[in-house]
N, C-alpha and C positions, 0 to 999 in steps of 0.2 A: 504494500500500500504506500502511496506517495503522499507526503504531508509537507505543506509549505511552512517555513519558519514564520513568514509574515502572518499566515492564518493563525498559527499558534499564539503569536503575540497579541492577536485580537482577544484571546481568552485569558492569558496569563502573562505576568511580567517575567521576562527571561533575562537574567543577568550574567550569563556565561556565553562564551563563544560557541558557535555551531558545532565544532568538532568535539568540544567537551560535553555539550548536551547530547550528542550522538553516543558518546561513551557511557554517559549516565543512563540513557534509555536502554542501551544494550545490557548494562549491568542490572537493570530493573526487570529484565525479561522480555523486552521488546527489541529484538535484534535489528540494528540499523545496518542493512546490507550495503548501502551506498549513500554518498552525500554529493549532490550535484549543486554547484554554485554557478548560477546564470549571471553573467556580467562581472565575474570575478577579475577579469583582466581589463575592464574599463577603468580609466583613470579620470582625473578632474578635467582633462582636455576633451572629454566626450560629453556634450551637454544638449539640453533641449533648446531648440531655436525655432523661429518663425520666419517663413519666407515673406519678404516685403516687396520683392520685385523679381521678375524673370525677364531677362533681355537675351536677344540672340547673340551668339558668338560672332565677332566680325570676320573671322578667318576660317570658320568651319560650319557647315550646314547642320551637322548632327549634334553639335554641342550648344549648350546654353550657359548663361551667366546668372544664376540665381543669387540674389542678395538676401542674407539672413541676418536677423538680429537675435542676440542672446539676452537682451535687456541691458547689457553693459556696453554694447558696441555693435556695429554692423560689419559684415564681412561679405565679400564677393568671391564666389568660387566658380570653377569651371566644372560642368557636369554634363554627362551624356544621357541621363535618365529622362524619360518622357513624361513622368507623372508629377511634374512640378506645378504647383498651383499657389498663387499668391494667397496668403492667409493660413496655409497649412503649417502645422507644427511638425518639425522634422528633427532628426539627430544630426548635430553638427560636431565635427571633429576638428579641433585646432591642430596646427602644426605641432608635432611632438607626441600626438596621441598614438597609442598602441592599438592596432587594428589587425584584421585578417586581410591579406592581399586578395582582392576579388578574382584575380586571374590564376594565381598559383595556389591559393588556399593556405599559405604559410603566414605566420605572424610577421608583422612589419611595423616600423615606426614611420608615421606620416611626416614627409619632408616637404619643404617649400617647393612649389613646382611652377613652371611657366609652360602652359599648354597652348601651342599655336600662337605664341606671342602675347598671351594674356596671363598675368600672375594669378595664382589661386592661393588664397590665404587659409586653406583648410579644405574640408570636403563635407558634403551631405552624404549620409551613409545608407547603404542597403542592409538587409538582414544578414547577408553573407559576410560583409565587412565587419559586422558586429559579432559574428560567430553564433547568431541565433538560429539560422537555417542556411540552406544552400541557395536560396532565392537571391538572384542578382539582377532581376529584371527591372527594378525601379528602386527608388529610395523608400525607406520605411517612413510612413506617415503616422504620426502619433495622434491620440485623441485631442480635441480642442482644449480640454481642461488641463493639459500637461503644462506645468509651471515653467515659464521661460528662465533660462540660465541654470536650471537645476541639473546637477550631475546625473547622467543616465543611470549610473550605478545606484543612486539613491531613488530614482524614479522607477526603474524597471528591474533592478537587480533582485535576485531571489536565491534562497537556499532551499533545496528540496531534500527531504529525508526519504529514503526508500526503506520502508520497514517490513520486516517479516513477522507478521502477527500469527501467533500459534492458535490452534483451534480452541484451546481452553480459555482464550481471552477475547471473547466477542465484544466486550466492552471497549476494546481498543481498535475497533473497526471503523472509527470515525475521528474527525479532527477533535471534537470535544472530548472523546475518550482519551486520546493521546495527550490533550491539554491537561486532563485530570492527572495523568501519570506524571507529567512535567511538574505540575503544581505540588504533587506529593513528594 
């Protein structure tokens, strides 16, 4: 059974790191088979931004120049995605961010780039570049209520416990049951 740490925190105050909580749950009889950290490699350079303008690239038909704001400043980037809409909330990575290279699938650090004569001060990210999925068709569009400038790790990061619940513990087959165990 998979249980989100964020869901557990809705029911009980947790004052220990996730790996320590996993050990405590295992020692209490609820074996944690695995611990998955989504967004564990996202740093403070990967934030929520909003598209304020989309202009055509002067030297390339398939590229565009979206301008994004993080609340603390505006940045213009070079992008090949077609799903850019003014007003959308997106993921913006500043220079120096650690991402997944969309072509090789390997981890990489974002460097300053000049693409077809235009400087790009970062990038708007797809799910593949964030390591969420293999989708590289367009940029990831966030819900409208996503707070500008917030670190993506704080907004979307998550820790998932993969629990092996034994047949004699049906009370632990729900988030509230596991929350009771954590509280105990």
